[in-house]
C-alpha positions in Angstrom: 89.5 -18.4 -17.3 89.3 -16.7 -13.9 91.6 -17.6 -11.0 89.6 -19.3 -8.3 92.3 -20.4 -5.9 95.8 -19.3 -4.7 98.3 -22.0 -3.7 101.1 -20.7 -1.5 104.7 -21.6 -0.8 105.5 -21.2 2.9 109.2 -20.6 3.6 110.4 -17.1 2.6 106.9 -16.4 1.0 104.6 -16.4 4.0 107.1 -17.2 6.7 110.4 -15.4 7.1 112.5 -18.5 7.0 115.8 -16.8 6.2 115.4 -14.3 9.1 114.4 -17.0 11.6 117.2 -19.3 10.5 119.7 -16.5 10.8 118.6 -15.5 14.3 118.2 -19.1 15.4 121.5 -20.4 14.1 123.3 -17.4 15.5 121.9 -18.1 19.0 122.5 -21.8 18.6 126.2 -21.4 17.6 126.7 -19.2 20.7 125.0 -21.7 23.0 127.0 -24.6 21.6 130.3 -22.6 21.9 130.9 -23.0 18.1 131.6 -19.4 17.2 135.3 -19.7 17.7 135.5 -21.8 14.5 134.4 -18.9 12.4 135.6 -15.4 11.8 132.1 -14.0 12.3 128.6 -15.2 13.1 127.6 -14.5 9.5 130.3 -17.0 8.3 129.0 -19.7 10.5 125.4 -19.1 9.4 126.5 -19.0 5.7 128.2 -22.4 6.2 125.0 -23.8 7.7 122.9 -22.5 4.8 125.3 -23.9 2.2 125.1 -27.3 3.8 121.3 -27.1 4.2 121.0 -26.4 0.4 123.2 -29.3 -0.5 121.4 -31.8 1.7 118.0 -30.6 0.7 119.0 -31.2 -3.0 119.8 -34.8 -2.0 116.4 -35.1 -0.4 114.7 -33.6 -3.4 116.5 -36.1 -5.7 115.3 -39.0 -3.6 118.8 -39.8 -2.3 117.8 -39.5 1.4 114.8 -39.2 3.7 113.6 -36.0 5.3 115.0 -37.1 8.6 118.2 -38.2 6.9 118.9 -34.8 5.3 118.5 -33.2 8.7 121.0 -35.6 10.4 123.5 -35.2 7.5 123.2 -31.4 7.8 124.4 -31.7 11.4 127.2 -34.3 10.6 128.6 -32.3 7.7 128.4 -29.0 9.6 130.2 -30.3 12.7 132.5 -32.6 10.7 131.6 -35.5 13.1 130.4 -39.0 12.6 127.4 -38.7 15.0 124.8 -41.3 15.6 121.2 -40.7 14.5 120.3 -39.9 18.1 123.2 -37.5 18.6 122.4 -35.7 15.4 118.7 -35.5 16.3 119.5 -34.1 19.7 121.7 -31.4 18.2 119.1 -30.5 15.7 116.4 -30.3 18.4 118.5 -27.8 20.3 118.9 -25.7 17.2 115.1 -25.8 16.6 114.5 -24.3 20.1 116.3 -21.1 19.0 115.0 -21.2 15.4 111.3 -21.5 16.4 111.7 -18.7 18.9 112.3 -16.4 15.9 109.3 -17.6 13.8 107.3 -14.8 12.2 105.1 -14.0 9.2 106.1 -11.3 6.8 104.0 -8.1 7.6 102.3 -8.2 4.2 100.8 -11.8 4.7 97.8 -11.2 6.9 96.6 -8.2 5.0 96.6 -10.0 1.7 95.0 -13.2 3.1 92.3 -11.0 4.6 91.8 -9.2 1.3 91.5 -12.4 -0.7 89.5 -14.4 1.9 86.2 -14.0 0.3 87.2 -14.0 -3.4 89.6 -17.0 -3.5 90.2 -20.4 -2.0 93.7 -21.0 -0.5 96.1 -23.9 -0.2 99.7 -24.6 0.5 102.3 -26.5 -1.5 105.7 -26.8 0.1 108.9 -28.7 -0.6 109.0 -29.7 3.1 107.2 -32.2 5.3 103.6 -31.9 6.5 104.8 -32.5 10.0 107.0 -29.4 9.8 104.7 -27.1 7.9 101.4 -28.1 9.7 103.0 -27.3 13.0 104.5 -24.1 11.7 101.3 -22.8 10.2 99.5 -23.5 13.4 102.1 -21.7 15.5 101.9 -18.7 13.2 98.1 -18.6 13.5 97.2 -19.1 9.8 96.7 -22.9 9.5 92.9 -22.5 9.2 93.3 -20.1 6.3 94.1 -23.0 4.0 91.8 -25.8 3.0 94.6 -28.0 1.6 98.2 -28.4 2.8 100.5 -30.5 0.6 104.2 -31.2 1.1 106.9 -32.9 -1.0 107.9 -35.4 1.6 104.4 -37.0 1.6 103.6 -36.4 -2.1 106.7 -38.1 -3.3 107.3 -35.3 -5.9 108.9 -31.9 -5.4 108.7 -28.5 -7.0 109.7 -27.6 -9.8 108.2 -30.9 -11.1 104.8 -30.3 -12.7 103.4 -33.2 -10.8 103.7 -31.3 -7.5 101.7 -28.3 -8.8 99.2 -30.5 -10.5 98.6 -32.4 -7.3 97.6 -29.2 -5.6 95.2 -28.4 -8.4 93.7 -31.9 -8.2 93.3 -31.5 -4.4 91.3 -28.4 -5.0 89.3 -29.9 -7.9 90.4 -27.2 -10.2 92.3 -27.0 -13.5 95.8 -25.3 -13.6 94.3 -22.4 -15.4 92.1 -21.7 -12.4 94.9 -21.7 -9.9 97.7 -19.1 -9.1 100.9 -20.2 -7.3 102.9 -17.7 -5.2 106.5 -18.5 -4.2 109.8 -16.9 -3.6 112.2 -19.0 -5.8 112.5 -17.9 -9.4 113.0 -21.4 -10.8 111.6 -23.8 -8.3 108.4 -21.8 -7.7 108.3 -19.2 -10.5 109.2 -21.2 -13.6 108.0 -24.5 -12.2 104.4 -23.2 -11.7 104.4 -21.4 -15.1 105.5 -24.6 -16.9 102.8 -26.6 -15.1 100.2 -24.2 -16.5 99.3 -22.2 -13.3 99.3 -18.4 -13.1 102.7 -18.1 -11.6 103.6 -15.2 -9.2 107.1 -14.9 -8.0 107.8 -12.7 -5.0 111.3 -11.2 -5.2 111.1 -9.4 -1.8 114.7 -8.1 -1.7 114.9 -7.3 -5.4 117.8 -9.7 -5.6 117.4 -10.5 -9.3 117.6 -7.8 -12.0 117.2 -7.5 -15.7 117.9 -10.7 -17.5 118.3 -12.7 -14.3 114.5 -13.0 -14.0 112.9 -16.1 -15.5 110.3 -15.7 -18.2 106.7 -16.8 -17.3 106.0 -15.7 -13.7 104.6 -12.4 -12.7 107.3 -10.7 -10.6 106.3 -8.7 -7.5 108.1 -7.1 -4.6 105.3 -7.3 -2.1 102.1 -9.4 -1.6 100.2 -6.1 -1.7 100.5 -6.4 -5.5 98.9 -9.8 -5.7 95.2 -8.8 -5.7 95.8 -6.6 -8.8 97.3 -9.6 -10.6 94.4 -11.8 -9.7 91.9 -9.2 -10.8 90.3 -9.0 -7.4 88.1 -6.1 -6.5 89.4 -5.8 -3.0 90.6 -2.1 -2.9 93.9 -3.6 -1.7 97.1 -3.8 -3.6 99.8 -1.7 -5.2 101.3 -1.1 -8.6 104.2 -3.4 -9.3 107.6 -1.9 -8.5 109.2 -4.0 -11.2 109.1 -2.9 -14.9 
């Protein structure tokens, strides 16, 4: 069965979330005079990312709302019992710095152009439509996708099969006709494979090696490799750097 559509993760797949978060939080820590609490800027950023991962896990498990995990990230990071309004104000100030650093990865537009005529495109993110819709518009790629689905509104998150199947249903296609591209080996890679989609895991930094890589997904280092996996006659793409 041929692949007719590609469903995309957003953060750290299309959008350089890690880079923007690093730059944005570094600038925010300086602006808020919080750097003295850490040995280096990197330590402060690492602390923020650790708390972000913890609070996001609570949201994914249904223990808090999308807004609640944001507020609790701020409270835990600062170690202060802030009101909702105070936490929201602090997070908004952070967003100013974070959004100033937003950027697509350089391989994104070329592959979207290469696959524009051969495949339909959609987004499935473990975020909120409010966040990702605005982000995709700011990055200039919103109109590339006919469907944008997010966990906060779906009520189910990756790696649950229901999230991937919801994307297939929205496209009117079976899982065997859909490829999913994401950066997380388990949440994206194994999750999509277990749901029956053609799973493509982009490991940009080559972080995982050997036995660390999950079975099931195709592993690539650049989106330039994607058309070859999809069997697209685009004259675009490169041999996989992973063996």
